[in-house]
OpenMM code with the backbone's topology and positions (N, CA, C; nanometers):
from openmm import Vec3, app, unit

residues = "UNK UNK UNK UNK UNK UNK UNK UNK UNK UNK UNK UNK UNK UNK UNK UNK UNK UNK UNK UNK UNK UNK UNK UNK UNK UNK UNK UNK UNK UNK UNK UNK UNK UNK UNK UNK UNK UNK UNK UNK UNK UNK UNK UNK UNK UNK UNK UNK UNK UNK UNK UNK UNK UNK UNK UNK UNK UNK UNK UNK UNK UNK UNK UNK UNK UNK UNK UNK UNK UNK UNK UNK UNK UNK UNK UNK UNK UNK UNK UNK UNK UNK UNK UNK UNK UNK UNK UNK UNK UNK UNK UNK UNK UNK UNK UNK UNK UNK UNK UNK UNK UNK UNK UNK UNK UNK UNK UNK UNK UNK UNK UNK UNK UNK UNK UNK UNK UNK UNK UNK UNK UNK UNK UNK UNK UNK UNK UNK UNK UNK UNK UNK UNK UNK UNK UNK UNK UNK UNK UNK UNK UNK UNK UNK UNK UNK UNK UNK UNK UNK UNK UNK UNK UNK UNK UNK UNK UNK UNK UNK UNK UNK UNK UNK UNK UNK UNK UNK UNK UNK UNK UNK UNK UNK UNK UNK UNK UNK UNK UNK UNK UNK UNK UNK UNK UNK UNK UNK".split()
positions = [
    Vec3(0.0842, -0.1186, 0.0000),
    Vec3(0.0000, 0.0000, 0.0000),
    Vec3(0.0885, 0.1246, 0.0000),
    Vec3(0.0377, 0.2293, -0.0612),
    Vec3(0.1140, 0.3526, -0.0737),
    Vec3(0.1075, 0.4342, 0.0544),
    Vec3(0.2149, 0.5057, 0.0830),
    Vec3(0.2161, 0.5963, 0.1969),
    Vec3(0.1431, 0.7240, 0.1589),
    Vec3(0.1163, 0.8066, 0.2571),
    Vec3(0.0508, 0.9349, 0.2335),
    Vec3(0.1325, 1.0189, 0.1358),
    Vec3(0.2634, 1.0256, 0.1575),
    Vec3(0.3507, 1.1045, 0.0708),
    Vec3(0.3462, 1.0518, -0.0725),
    Vec3(0.3424, 0.9203, -0.0891),
    Vec3(0.3361, 0.8628, -0.2235),
    Vec3(0.2038, 0.8956, -0.2917),
    Vec3(0.0940, 0.8922, -0.2146),
    Vec3(-0.0358, 0.9294, -0.2706),
    Vec3(-0.0351, 1.0751, -0.3162),
    Vec3(0.0163, 1.1623, -0.2328),
    Vec3(0.0193, 1.3042, -0.2679),
    Vec3(0.1114, 1.3278, -0.3880),
    Vec3(0.2234, 1.2602, -0.3922),
    Vec3(0.3140, 1.2734, -0.5064),
    Vec3(0.2444, 1.2303, -0.6348),
    Vec3(0.1668, 1.1245, -0.6256),
    Vec3(0.0919, 1.0773, -0.7423),
    Vec3(-0.0113, 1.1811, -0.7861),
    Vec3(-0.0831, 1.2397, -0.6891),
    Vec3(-0.1825, 1.3423, -0.7209),
    Vec3(-0.1201, 1.4644, -0.7869),
    Vec3(-0.0001, 1.4986, -0.7437),
    Vec3(0.0686, 1.6171, -0.7965),
    Vec3(0.1568, 1.5849, -0.9167),
    Vec3(0.1523, 1.4595, -0.9603),
    Vec3(0.2308, 1.4155, -1.0757),
    Vec3(0.3794, 1.4387, -1.0531),
    Vec3(0.4267, 1.3986, -0.9356),
    Vec3(0.5681, 1.4097, -0.9001),
    Vec3(0.6346, 1.2732, -0.9158),
    Vec3(0.7660, 1.2697, -0.9198),
    Vec3(0.8365, 1.1400, -0.9291),
    Vec3(0.7964, 1.0461, -0.8158),
    Vec3(0.8221, 0.9171, -0.8377),
    Vec3(0.7796, 0.8145, -0.7426),
    Vec3(0.8522, 0.8187, -0.6090),
    Vec3(0.9786, 0.8534, -0.6091),
    Vec3(1.0521, 0.8445, -0.4832),
    Vec3(1.1487, 0.9621, -0.4667),
    Vec3(1.1730, 0.9923, -0.3418),
    Vec3(1.2682, 1.0956, -0.3037),
    Vec3(1.3584, 1.0365, -0.1975),
    Vec3(1.4823, 1.0857, -0.1924),
    Vec3(1.5761, 1.0336, -0.0946),
    Vec3(1.5485, 1.0862, 0.0452),
    Vec3(1.5003, 1.2105, 0.0548),
    Vec3(1.4766, 1.2695, 0.1863),
    Vec3(1.3408, 1.3395, 0.1889),
    Vec3(1.2933, 1.3656, 0.3087),
    Vec3(1.1694, 1.4406, 0.3268),
    Vec3(1.1866, 1.5819, 0.2736),
    Vec3(1.3047, 1.6395, 0.2921),
    Vec3(1.3315, 1.7752, 0.2411),
    Vec3(1.3178, 1.7815, 0.0892),
    Vec3(1.3679, 1.6796, 0.0192),
    Vec3(1.3557, 1.6764, -0.1269),
    Vec3(1.2075, 1.6671, -0.1670),
    Vec3(1.1341, 1.5851, -0.0962),
    Vec3(0.9908, 1.5699, -0.1243),
    Vec3(0.9190, 1.7027, -0.1023),
    Vec3(0.9471, 1.7690, 0.0111),
    Vec3(0.8834, 1.8980, 0.0394),
    Vec3(0.9192, 2.0031, -0.0642),
    Vec3(1.0423, 2.0044, -0.1101),
    Vec3(1.0827, 2.1004, -0.2125),
    Vec3(1.0046, 2.0756, -0.3422),
    Vec3(0.9884, 1.9498, -0.3792),
    Vec3(0.9151, 1.9163, -0.5011),
    Vec3(0.7672, 1.9544, -0.4879),
    Vec3(0.7078, 1.9241, -0.3720),
    Vec3(0.5673, 1.9595, -0.3476),
    Vec3(0.5504, 2.1108, -0.3510),
    Vec3(0.6411, 2.1817, -0.2841),
    Vec3(0.6356, 2.3278, -0.2809),
    Vec3(0.6441, 2.3853, -0.4220),
    Vec3(0.7360, 2.3348, -0.5012),
    Vec3(0.7496, 2.3827, -0.6390),
    Vec3(0.6233, 2.3600, -0.7204),
    Vec3(0.5653, 2.2434, -0.7050),
    Vec3(0.4428, 2.2118, -0.7806),
    Vec3(0.3272, 2.3008, -0.7368),
    Vec3(0.3142, 2.3230, -0.6063),
    Vec3(0.2053, 2.4074, -0.5559),
    Vec3(0.2261, 2.5543, -0.5954),
    Vec3(0.3504, 2.5998, -0.5982),
    Vec3(0.3789, 2.7358, -0.6460),
    Vec3(0.3399, 2.7500, -0.7925),
    Vec3(0.3679, 2.6476, -0.8726),
    Vec3(0.3279, 2.6494, -1.0134),
    Vec3(0.1774, 2.6693, -1.0262),
    Vec3(0.1023, 2.6051, -0.9391),
    Vec3(-0.0438, 2.6180, -0.9427),
    Vec3(-0.0857, 2.7614, -0.9100),
    Vec3(-0.0222, 2.8215, -0.8107),
    Vec3(-0.0551, 2.9600, -0.7746),
    Vec3(-0.0200, 3.0534, -0.8903),
    Vec3(0.0959, 3.0342, -0.9511),
    Vec3(0.1367, 3.1195, -1.0632),
    Vec3(0.0415, 3.1046, -1.1816),
    Vec3(-0.0210, 2.9875, -1.1928),
    Vec3(-0.1174, 2.9636, -1.3010),
    Vec3(-0.2571, 3.0148, -1.2634),
    Vec3(-0.2673, 3.0747, -1.1438),
    Vec3(-0.3955, 3.1304, -1.1012),
    Vec3(-0.4904, 3.0287, -1.0391),
    Vec3(-0.4359, 2.9158, -0.9970),
    Vec3(-0.5195, 2.8110, -0.9368),
    Vec3(-0.4836, 2.7927, -0.7899),
    Vec3(-0.5825, 2.7522, -0.7114),
    Vec3(-0.5614, 2.7188, -0.5701),
    Vec3(-0.5615, 2.5674, -0.5570),
    Vec3(-0.4897, 2.5173, -0.4609),
    Vec3(-0.4832, 2.3731, -0.4383),
    Vec3(-0.5537, 2.3382, -0.3082),
    Vec3(-0.6320, 2.2341, -0.3142),
    Vec3(-0.7100, 2.1869, -0.2007),
    Vec3(-0.6863, 2.0382, -0.1836),
    Vec3(-0.6534, 1.9984, -0.0618),
    Vec3(-0.6362, 1.8576, -0.0290),
    Vec3(-0.7465, 1.8191, 0.0683),
    Vec3(-0.8244, 1.7196, 0.0317),
    Vec3(-0.9316, 1.6700, 0.1179),
    Vec3(-0.8899, 1.5327, 0.1675),
    Vec3(-0.8855, 1.5174, 0.2992),
    Vec3(-0.8455, 1.3911, 0.3600),
    Vec3(-0.9638, 1.3371, 0.4396),
    Vec3(-1.0148, 1.2233, 0.3966),
    Vec3(-1.1265, 1.1600, 0.4658),
    Vec3(-1.0719, 1.0497, 0.5560),
    Vec3(-1.1472, 1.0138, 0.6566),
    Vec3(-1.1075, 0.9111, 0.7535),
    Vec3(-0.9718, 0.9436, 0.8150),
    Vec3(-0.9525, 1.0703, 0.8489),
    Vec3(-0.8244, 1.1174, 0.9009),
    Vec3(-0.7867, 1.0451, 1.0304),
    Vec3(-0.8861, 0.9962, 1.1025),
    Vec3(-0.8551, 0.9257, 1.2275),
    Vec3(-0.7740, 0.7987, 1.2034),
    Vec3(-0.7775, 0.7467, 1.0805),
    Vec3(-0.7060, 0.6229, 1.0492),
    Vec3(-0.5615, 0.6477, 1.0046),
    Vec3(-0.5244, 0.7740, 0.9868),
    Vec3(-0.3885, 0.8035, 0.9412),
    Vec3(-0.2868, 0.7767, 1.0508),
    Vec3(-0.1739, 0.7181, 1.0147),
    Vec3(-0.0677, 0.7004, 1.1137),
    Vec3(-0.0059, 0.8359, 1.1498),
    Vec3(0.0626, 0.8395, 1.2617),
    Vec3(0.1243, 0.9625, 1.3100),
    Vec3(0.2188, 1.0214, 1.2061),
    Vec3(0.2896, 0.9374, 1.1313),
    Vec3(0.3823, 0.9854, 1.0279),
    Vec3(0.3083, 1.0656, 0.9212),
    Vec3(0.1926, 1.0185, 0.8794),
    Vec3(0.1141, 1.0906, 0.7783),
    Vec3(0.0626, 1.2224, 0.8339),
    Vec3(0.0228, 1.2236, 0.9594),
    Vec3(-0.0231, 1.3478, 1.0218),
    Vec3(0.0917, 1.4485, 1.0320),
    Vec3(0.2111, 1.3992, 1.0575),
    Vec3(0.3277, 1.4875, 1.0610),
    Vec3(0.3523, 1.5479, 0.9226),
    Vec3(0.3322, 1.4683, 0.8171),
    Vec3(0.3468, 1.5203, 0.6813),
    Vec3(0.2400, 1.6247, 0.6510),
    Vec3(0.1190, 1.6041, 0.7022),
    Vec3(0.0131, 1.7037, 0.6863),
    Vec3(0.0521, 1.8352, 0.7521),
    Vec3(0.1137, 1.8257, 0.8697),
    Vec3(0.1580, 1.9460, 0.9396),
    Vec3(0.2601, 2.0219, 0.8556),
    Vec3(0.3525, 1.9490, 0.7948),
    Vec3(0.4520, 2.0130, 0.7088),
    Vec3(0.3850, 2.0824, 0.5902),
    Vec3(0.2888, 2.0155, 0.5294),
    Vec3(0.2182, 2.0719, 0.4145),
    Vec3(0.1380, 2.1958, 0.4528),
    Vec3(0.0757, 2.1912, 0.5692),
    Vec3(-0.0058, 2.3047, 0.6141),
    Vec3(0.0794, 2.4282, 0.6387),
    Vec3(0.2056, 2.4081, 0.6657),
    Vec3(0.2954, 2.5202, 0.6948),
    Vec3(0.3562, 2.5827, 0.5693),
    Vec3(0.3335, 2.5242, 0.4527),
    Vec3(0.3926, 2.5771, 0.3296),
    Vec3(0.3229, 2.7052, 0.2864),
    Vec3(0.4009, 2.8102, 0.2683),
    Vec3(0.3490, 2.9404, 0.2263),
    Vec3(0.4377, 3.0002, 0.1179),
    Vec3(0.3795, 3.0898, 0.0402),
    Vec3(0.4541, 3.1654, -0.0598),
    Vec3(0.3950, 3.3056, -0.0639),
    Vec3(0.4772, 3.4048, -0.0396),
    Vec3(0.4320, 3.5442, -0.0351),
    Vec3(0.3138, 3.5623, 0.0596),
    Vec3(0.3212, 3.4984, 0.1757),
    Vec3(0.2175, 3.5124, 0.2776),
    Vec3(0.0901, 3.4344, 0.2504),
    Vec3(0.0877, 3.3562, 0.1433),
    Vec3(-0.0322, 3.2794, 0.1086),
    Vec3(-0.0043, 3.1306, 0.1272),
    Vec3(-0.0994, 3.0618, 0.1907),
    Vec3(-0.0856, 2.9168, 0.2056),
    Vec3(-0.0848, 2.8538, 0.0668),
    Vec3(0.0082, 2.7632, 0.0459),
    Vec3(0.0157, 2.6957, -0.0835),
    Vec3(-0.0922, 2.5891, -0.0979),
    Vec3(-0.1423, 2.5417, 0.0139),
    Vec3(-0.2371, 2.4300, 0.0114),
    Vec3(-0.3404, 2.4474, 0.1205),
    Vec3(-0.4656, 2.4431, 0.0822),
    Vec3(-0.5741, 2.4399, 0.1805),
    Vec3(-0.6025, 2.2932, 0.2092),
    Vec3(-0.6194, 2.2590, 0.3352),
    Vec3(-0.6401, 2.1195, 0.3733),
    Vec3(-0.7703, 2.1077, 0.4514),
    Vec3(-0.8567, 2.0163, 0.4068),
    Vec3(-0.9796, 1.9845, 0.4782),
    Vec3(-0.9676, 1.8424, 0.5303),
    Vec3(-0.9880, 1.8276, 0.6602),
    Vec3(-0.9804, 1.6973, 0.7241),
    Vec3(-1.1202, 1.6525, 0.7645),
    Vec3(-1.1543, 1.5303, 0.7305),
    Vec3(-1.2820, 1.4720, 0.7700),
    Vec3(-1.2535, 1.3450, 0.8476),
    Vec3(-1.3177, 1.3319, 0.9626),
    Vec3(-1.2935, 1.2128, 1.0418),
    Vec3(-1.3950, 1.1955, 1.1516),
    Vec3(-1.3766, 1.0894, 1.2227),
    Vec3(-1.4629, 1.0545, 1.3345),
    Vec3(-1.4225, 1.1358, 1.4574),
    Vec3(-1.5122, 1.1447, 1.5561),
    Vec3(-1.4798, 1.2182, 1.6794),
    Vec3(-1.3522, 1.1687, 1.7482),
    Vec3(-1.3148, 1.0445, 1.7231),
    Vec3(-1.1927, 0.9913, 1.7850),
    Vec3(-1.0693, 1.0713, 1.7429),
    Vec3(-1.0740, 1.1319, 1.6226),
    Vec3(-0.9605, 1.2131, 1.5788),
    Vec3(-0.9476, 1.3381, 1.6642),
    Vec3(-1.0597, 1.3986, 1.6958),
    Vec3(-1.0583, 1.5179, 1.7810),
    Vec3(-1.0000, 1.4841, 1.9180),
    Vec3(-1.0362, 1.3704, 1.9706),
    Vec3(-0.9825, 1.3246, 2.0988),
    Vec3(-0.8319, 1.3033, 2.0870),
    Vec3(-0.7897, 1.2428, 1.9779),
    Vec3(-0.6466, 1.2192, 1.9540),
    Vec3(-0.5704, 1.3511, 1.9482),
    Vec3(-0.6270, 1.4495, 1.8794),
    Vec3(-0.5621, 1.5806, 1.8717),
    Vec3(-0.5464, 1.6444, 2.0092),
    Vec3(-0.6510, 1.6301, 2.0902),
    Vec3(-0.6517, 1.6937, 2.2216),
    Vec3(-0.5524, 1.6298, 2.3173),
    Vec3(-0.5319, 1.4978, 2.3061),
    Vec3(-0.4542, 1.4265, 2.4069),
    Vec3(-0.3133, 1.3871, 2.3646),
    Vec3(-0.2823, 1.3968, 2.2374),
    Vec3(-0.1503, 1.3577, 2.1892),
    Vec3(-0.0635, 1.4825, 2.1777),
    Vec3(0.0398, 1.4918, 2.2613),
    Vec3(0.1284, 1.6078, 2.2620),
    Vec3(0.1945, 1.6337, 2.1277),
    Vec3(0.2197, 1.5267, 2.0502),
    Vec3(0.2828, 1.5429, 1.9189),
    Vec3(0.1894, 1.6101, 1.8190),
    Vec3(0.0610, 1.6171, 1.8508),
    Vec3(-0.0377, 1.6743, 1.7597),
    Vec3(-0.0652, 1.8222, 1.7877),
    Vec3(0.0052, 1.8801, 1.8845),
    Vec3(-0.0227, 2.0186, 1.9248),
    Vec3(-0.0133, 2.1163, 1.8083),
    Vec3(0.0917, 2.1039, 1.7267),
    Vec3(0.1057, 2.2004, 1.6175),
    Vec3(-0.0031, 2.1812, 1.5123),
    Vec3(-0.0444, 2.0584, 1.4866),
    Vec3(-0.1546, 2.0351, 1.3925),
    Vec3(-0.2842, 2.0918, 1.4494),
    Vec3(-0.3068, 2.0689, 1.5777),
    Vec3(-0.4257, 2.1220, 1.6438),
    Vec3(-0.4306, 2.2744, 1.6316),
    Vec3(-0.3167, 2.3394, 1.6442),
    Vec3(-0.3108, 2.4851, 1.6346),
    Vec3(-0.3334, 2.5362, 1.4931),
    Vec3(-0.3126, 2.4520, 1.3923),
    Vec3(-0.3313, 2.4920, 1.2532),
    Vec3(-0.4763, 2.4802, 1.2069),
    Vec3(-0.5585, 2.4147, 1.2848),
    Vec3(-0.6975, 2.3942, 1.2445),
    Vec3(-0.7740, 2.5233, 1.2667),
    Vec3(-0.8243, 2.5786, 1.1574),
    Vec3(-0.8936, 2.7067, 1.1633),
    Vec3(-1.0383, 2.6945, 1.2036),
    Vec3(-1.1006, 2.5843, 1.1717),
    Vec3(-1.2419, 2.5652, 1.2041),
    Vec3(-1.2701, 2.4166, 1.2084),
    Vec3(-1.3680, 2.3811, 1.2866),
    Vec3(-1.4106, 2.2414, 1.2893),
    Vec3(-1.5614, 2.2368, 1.3099),
    Vec3(-1.6172, 2.1281, 1.2677),
    Vec3(-1.7611, 2.1095, 1.2826),
    Vec3(-1.7864, 1.9624, 1.3098),
    Vec3(-1.8716, 1.9365, 1.4028),
    Vec3(-1.9068, 1.7992, 1.4368),
    Vec3(-2.0448, 1.7688, 1.3795),
    Vec3(-2.0504, 1.6724, 1.2884),
    Vec3(-2.1793, 1.6298, 1.2345),
    Vec3(-2.2474, 1.5409, 1.3362),
    Vec3(-2.3707, 1.5695, 1.3619),
    Vec3(-2.4430, 1.4848, 1.4553),
    Vec3(-2.4876, 1.3585, 1.3841),
    Vec3(-2.5223, 1.2604, 1.4620),
    Vec3(-2.5678, 1.1341, 1.4051),
    Vec3(-2.7077, 1.1510, 1.3470),
    Vec3(-2.7380, 1.0661, 1.2519),
    Vec3(-2.8693, 1.0633, 1.1898),
    Vec3(-2.9650, 0.9963, 1.2876),
    Vec3(-3.0828, 1.0534, 1.3064),
    Vec3(-3.1781, 0.9934, 1.4003),
    Vec3(-3.2905, 0.9224, 1.3258),
    Vec3(-3.3831, 0.8672, 1.4010),
    Vec3(-3.4911, 0.7865, 1.3432),
    Vec3(-3.5774, 0.8663, 1.2463),
    Vec3(-3.5910, 0.9953, 1.2703),
    Vec3(-3.6725, 1.0790, 1.1819),
    Vec3(-3.5987, 1.1178, 1.0538),
    Vec3(-3.4661, 1.0995, 1.0503),
    Vec3(-3.3854, 1.1440, 0.9374),
    Vec3(-3.3311, 1.0315, 0.8498),
    Vec3(-3.3280, 0.9102, 0.9008),
    Vec3(-3.2584, 0.8018, 0.8306),
    Vec3(-3.3121, 0.7783, 0.6898),
    Vec3(-3.4416, 0.7751, 0.6731),
    Vec3(-3.4989, 0.7481, 0.5413),
    Vec3(-3.4626, 0.8606, 0.4431),
    Vec3(-3.4786, 0.9839, 0.4880),
    Vec3(-3.4434, 1.0978, 0.4017),
    Vec3(-3.2951, 1.0955, 0.3675),
    Vec3(-3.2106, 1.0666, 0.4672),
    Vec3(-3.0669, 1.0622, 0.4447),
    Vec3(-3.0324, 0.9585, 0.3380),
    Vec3(-3.0856, 0.8389, 0.3515),
    Vec3(-3.0562, 0.7309, 0.2562),
    Vec3(-3.1019, 0.7694, 0.1163),
    Vec3(-3.2247, 0.8168, 0.1042),
    Vec3(-3.2767, 0.8522, -0.0280),
    Vec3(-3.2001, 0.9701, -0.0890),
    Vec3(-3.1616, 1.0641, -0.0064),
    Vec3(-3.0830, 1.1769, -0.0565),
    Vec3(-2.9502, 1.1285, -0.1120),
    Vec3(-2.8805, 1.0458, -0.0350),
    Vec3(-2.7509, 0.9930, -0.0802),
    Vec3(-2.7667, 0.9137, -0.2097),
    Vec3(-2.8707, 0.8321, -0.2171),
    Vec3(-2.8929, 0.7521, -0.3376),
    Vec3(-2.9242, 0.8403, -0.4579),
    Vec3(-2.9994, 0.9468, -0.4354),
    Vec3(-3.0347, 1.0360, -0.5467),
    Vec3(-2.9106, 1.1029, -0.6062),
    Vec3(-2.8088, 1.1217, -0.5255),
    Vec3(-2.6861, 1.1872, -0.5726),
    Vec3(-2.6025, 1.0980, -0.6638),
    Vec3(-2.6326, 0.9693, -0.6661),
    Vec3(-2.5576, 0.8762, -0.7511),
    Vec3(-2.6458, 0.8153, -0.8594),
    Vec3(-2.7585, 0.8814, -0.8871),
    Vec3(-2.8417, 0.8386, -0.9986),
    Vec3(-2.9407, 0.7279, -0.9702),
    Vec3(-2.9721, 0.7058, -0.8447),
    Vec3(-3.0684, 0.6012, -0.8076),
    Vec3(-3.2021, 0.6294, -0.8745),
    Vec3(-3.2629, 0.5270, -0.9275),
    Vec3(-3.3890, 0.5424, -1.0004),
    Vec3(-3.5059, 0.4718, -0.9305),
    Vec3(-3.5078, 0.4786, -0.7989),
    Vec3(-3.6125, 0.4165, -0.7158),
    Vec3(-3.6082, 0.2642, -0.7177),
    Vec3(-3.4986, 0.2065, -0.7633),
    Vec3(-3.4809, 0.0624, -0.7590),
    Vec3(-3.3418, 0.0334, -0.7055),
    Vec3(-3.3272, -0.0481, -0.6069),
    Vec3(-3.4338, -0.1190, -0.5376),
    Vec3(-3.5068, -0.0255, -0.4418),
    Vec3(-3.6225, -0.0695, -0.3992),
    Vec3(-3.6951, 0.0058, -0.2972),
    Vec3(-3.6509, -0.0457, -0.1605),
    Vec3(-3.6709, 0.0357, -0.0594),
    Vec3(-3.6301, -0.0005, 0.0759),
    Vec3(-3.7528, -0.0144, 0.1643),
    Vec3(-3.7587, -0.1241, 0.2383),
    Vec3(-3.8675, -0.1443, 0.3337),
    Vec3(-3.8307, -0.0756, 0.4649),
    Vec3(-3.9323, -0.0440, 0.5431),
    Vec3(-3.9108, 0.0288, 0.6686),
    Vec3(-3.8199, -0.0473, 0.7650),
    Vec3(-3.8303, -0.1811, 0.7688),
    Vec3(-3.7448, -0.2561, 0.8611),
    Vec3(-3.5972, -0.2425, 0.8241),
    Vec3(-3.5679, -0.2165, 0.6970),
    Vec3(-3.4295, -0.1959, 0.6557),
    Vec3(-3.3738, -0.0684, 0.7195),
    Vec3(-3.4544, 0.0363, 0.7218),
    Vec3(-3.4088, 0.1625, 0.7824),
    Vec3(-3.3851, 0.1456, 0.9323),
    Vec3(-3.4736, 0.0733, 0.9979),
    Vec3(-3.4610, 0.0537, 1.1425),
    Vec3(-3.3318, -0.0210, 1.1768),
    Vec3(-3.3038, -0.1274, 1.1034),
    Vec3(-3.1827, -0.2054, 1.1307),
    Vec3(-3.0580, -0.1263, 1.0912),
    Vec3(-3.0656, -0.0565, 0.9800),
    Vec3(-2.9541, 0.0262, 0.9357),
    Vec3(-2.9184, 0.1302, 1.0418),
    Vec3(-3.0194, 0.1945, 1.0967),
    Vec3(-2.9969, 0.2955, 1.1996),
    Vec3(-2.9396, 0.2325, 1.3262),
    Vec3(-2.9980, 0.1217, 1.3680),
    Vec3(-2.9523, 0.0556, 1.4913),
    Vec3(-2.8079, 0.0079, 1.4791),
    Vec3(-2.7737, -0.0505, 1.3666),
    Vec3(-2.6399, -0.1077, 1.3504),
    Vec3(-2.5318, -0.0036, 1.3216),
    Vec3(-2.5704, 0.1091, 1.2651),
    Vec3(-2.4722, 0.2132, 1.2329),
    Vec3(-2.4551, 0.3131, 1.3455),
    Vec3(-2.5499, 0.3115, 1.4408),
    Vec3(-2.5487, 0.4130, 1.5454),
    Vec3(-2.5822, 0.5513, 1.4907),
    Vec3(-2.6286, 0.5547, 1.3657),
    Vec3(-2.6626, 0.6821, 1.3033),
    Vec3(-2.5431, 0.7587, 1.2486),
    Vec3(-2.4249, 0.6987, 1.2545),
    Vec3(-2.3034, 0.7643, 1.2048),
    Vec3(-2.3048, 0.7576, 1.0519),
    Vec3(-2.3039, 0.8741, 0.9861),
    Vec3(-2.3162, 0.8752, 0.8400),
    Vec3(-2.2166, 0.7859, 0.7662),
    Vec3(-2.0905, 0.7856, 0.8065),
    Vec3(-1.9932, 0.7026, 0.7346),
    Vec3(-2.0239, 0.5541, 0.7506),
    Vec3(-2.0758, 0.5141, 0.8654),
    Vec3(-2.1146, 0.3735, 0.8846),
    Vec3(-2.2372, 0.3395, 0.8014),
    Vec3(-2.3330, 0.4317, 0.7967),
    Vec3(-2.4512, 0.4114, 0.7125),
    Vec3(-2.4062, 0.3929, 0.5680),
    Vec3(-2.3176, 0.4808, 0.5218),
    Vec3(-2.2698, 0.4737, 0.3839),
    Vec3(-2.1992, 0.3413, 0.3559),
    Vec3(-2.1160, 0.2972, 0.4493),
    Vec3(-2.0446, 0.1709, 0.4314),
    Vec3(-2.1392, 0.0523, 0.4233),
    Vec3(-2.2375, 0.0521, 0.5120),
    Vec3(-2.3363, -0.0564, 0.5081),
    Vec3(-2.4176, -0.0533, 0.3794),
    Vec3(-2.4589, 0.0658, 0.3393),
    Vec3(-2.5374, 0.0778, 0.2156),
    Vec3(-2.4575, 0.0332, 0.0939),
    Vec3(-2.3298, 0.0646, 0.0922),
    Vec3(-2.2459, 0.0219, -0.0193),
    Vec3(-2.2483, -0.1293, -0.0313),
    Vec3(-2.2323, -0.1984, 0.0802),
    Vec3(-2.2336, -0.3450, 0.0783),
    Vec3(-2.3712, -0.3973, 0.0416),
    Vec3(-2.4751, -0.3387, 0.0990),
    Vec3(-2.6120, -0.3832, 0.0707),
    Vec3(-2.6422, -0.3681, -0.0781),
    Vec3(-2.6061, -0.2551, -0.1355),
    Vec3(-2.6356, -0.2308, -0.2772),
    Vec3(-2.5504, -0.3185, -0.3685),
    Vec3(-2.4269, -0.3450, -0.3291),
    Vec3(-2.3434, -0.4361, -0.4072),
    Vec3(-2.4055, -0.5756, -0.4069),
    Vec3(-2.4392, -0.6234, -0.2879),
    Vec3(-2.5043, -0.7549, -0.2777),
    Vec3(-2.6343, -0.7568, -0.3573),
    Vec3(-2.7120, -0.6489, -0.3431),
    Vec3(-2.8402, -0.6408, -0.4122),
    Vec3(-2.8250, -0.6434, -0.5630),
    Vec3(-2.7218, -0.5760, -0.6133),
    Vec3(-2.6978, -0.5769, -0.7577),
    Vec3(-2.6591, -0.7166, -0.8049),
    Vec3(-2.5737, -0.7842, -0.7282),
    Vec3(-2.5312, -0.9189, -0.7657),
    Vec3(-2.6467, -1.0186, -0.7626),
    Vec3(-2.7367, -0.9990, -0.6673),
    Vec3(-2.8501, -1.0912, -0.6514),
    Vec3(-2.9763, -1.0414, -0.7220),
    Vec3(-2.9664, -0.9286, -0.7904),
    Vec3(-3.0790, -0.8678, -0.8614),
    Vec3(-3.1996, -0.8460, -0.7690),
    Vec3(-3.1718, -0.7899, -0.6521),
    Vec3(-3.2739, -0.7612, -0.5517),
    Vec3(-3.3548, -0.6392, -0.5955),
    Vec3(-3.4857, -0.6472, -0.5843),
    Vec3(-3.5716, -0.5329, -0.6183),
    Vec3(-3.6241, -0.4621, -0.4943),
    Vec3(-3.6141, -0.5290, -0.3800),
    Vec3(-3.6630, -0.4726, -0.2548),
    Vec3(-3.5662, -0.5084, -0.1432),
    Vec3(-3.5122, -0.4043, -0.0768),
    Vec3(-3.4172, -0.4251, 0.0331),
    Vec3(-3.4944, -0.4263, 0.1642),
    Vec3(-3.4726, -0.5331, 0.2423),
    Vec3(-3.5376, -0.5415, 0.3723),
    Vec3(-3.4315, -0.5593, 0.4804),
    Vec3(-3.4769, -0.5748, 0.6027),
    Vec3(-3.3858, -0.5888, 0.7158),
    Vec3(-3.2912, -0.7062, 0.7022),
    Vec3(-3.3354, -0.8115, 0.6373),
    Vec3(-3.2498, -0.9279, 0.6168),
    Vec3(-3.1278, -0.8955, 0.5316),
    Vec3(-3.1468, -0.8113, 0.4327),
    Vec3(-3.0339, -0.7709, 0.3482),
    Vec3(-2.9335, -0.6877, 0.4278),
    Vec3(-2.9851, -0.6032, 0.5156),
    Vec3(-2.8963, -0.5231, 0.6012),
    Vec3(-2.8199, -0.6156, 0.6952),
    Vec3(-2.8903, -0.7098, 0.7559),
    Vec3(-2.8268, -0.8043, 0.8487),
    Vec3(-2.7194, -0.8866, 0.7778),
    Vec3(-2.7464, -0.9283, 0.6534),
    Vec3(-2.6488, -1.0046, 0.5765),
    Vec3(-2.5226, -0.9214, 0.5530),
    Vec3(-2.5392, -0.7964, 0.5166),
    Vec3(-2.4246, -0.7084, 0.4930),
    Vec3(-2.3439, -0.6892, 0.6213),
    Vec3(-2.4136, -0.6725, 0.7327),
    Vec3(-2.3459, -0.6549, 0.8614),
    Vec3(-2.2647, -0.7796, 0.8951),
    Vec3(-2.3237, -0.8968, 0.8746),
    Vec3(-2.2524, -1.0232, 0.9031),
    Vec3(-2.1274, -1.0357, 0.8155),
    Vec3(-2.1398, -0.9999, 0.6887),
    Vec3(-2.0240, -1.0078, 0.5983),
    Vec3(-1.9143, -0.9117, 0.6405),
    Vec3(-1.9531, -0.7890, 0.6703),
    Vec3(-1.8524, -0.6894, 0.7110),
    Vec3(-1.7869, -0.7275, 0.8431),
    Vec3(-1.8653, -0.7838, 0.9341),
    Vec3(-1.8103, -0.8273, 1.0633),
    Vec3(-1.7109, -0.9415, 1.0438),
    Vec3(-1.7448, -1.0360, 0.9564),
    Vec3(-1.6545, -1.1507, 0.9348),
    Vec3(-1.5257, -1.1072, 0.8651),
    Vec3(-1.5319, -0.9979, 0.7896),
    Vec3(-1.4125, -0.9477, 0.7210),
    Vec3(-1.3255, -0.8617, 0.8125),
    Vec3(-1.3782, -0.8327, 0.9316),
    Vec3(-1.3004, -0.7540, 1.0282),
    Vec3(-1.3157, -0.6087, 1.0056),
] * unit.nanometer
topology = app.Topology()
chain = topology.addChain("A")
for resn in residues:
    res = topology.addResidue(resn, chain)
    for name in ("N", "CA", "C"):
        topology.addAtom(name, app.Element.getBySymbol(name[0]), res)
C-alpha cells in the first residue's frame, strides 16, 4: 500500500521516490507554487483522518505550513470521526496540527426521523432510479447497527447495494442489512 507522501506525489504528478523528506517537500512546494502562478488554488481533502498514522499526520503538518508570499500553498480539509478530535486533544505530538486547524464542525448522528431521508438523498446523488426500494425494517436495522453515524450508514449501504446488484434484488429489507453486517463483521 502507498504511503501518504506517495499518494500526494501521485496526485501532484511528481516522481515516485525521493531520498529525503526535504527533497519531497521542495518538489511539493514547487508544484504548488506552479499552481498559484497559473492562477489556481490547491485543495487537499483527507477523509477518515482518524485512520492516518502519526507519520502521515506529521506530513500534513509540514504541508499546512507551506506558504509563498504570505499565502498558504495548500488548503487542507480533514474529515474524520470524533476519535480524531480526541487524539488531537490528548496527543502532545499533535499540538502544532491542532493549532493549525482554523475551524471544525461535528456532524451529529442521523436519528430515526432522518434516516430514510438521508438514505434517499444519498442515493439520489448517484443516480438512483427508485430501484431497489427499501422497506421500513431496513431503515430501522440500518440505523440501529450504524449508530446513526453517516460514514457507517454509507459503508453498510455500499455493501447492501453491491449484494443487491449481484442478486438482482428489487426490494431491500432488514435481512439484506443483516447479511451485509454479518459479511462486514466476518471481514473484520
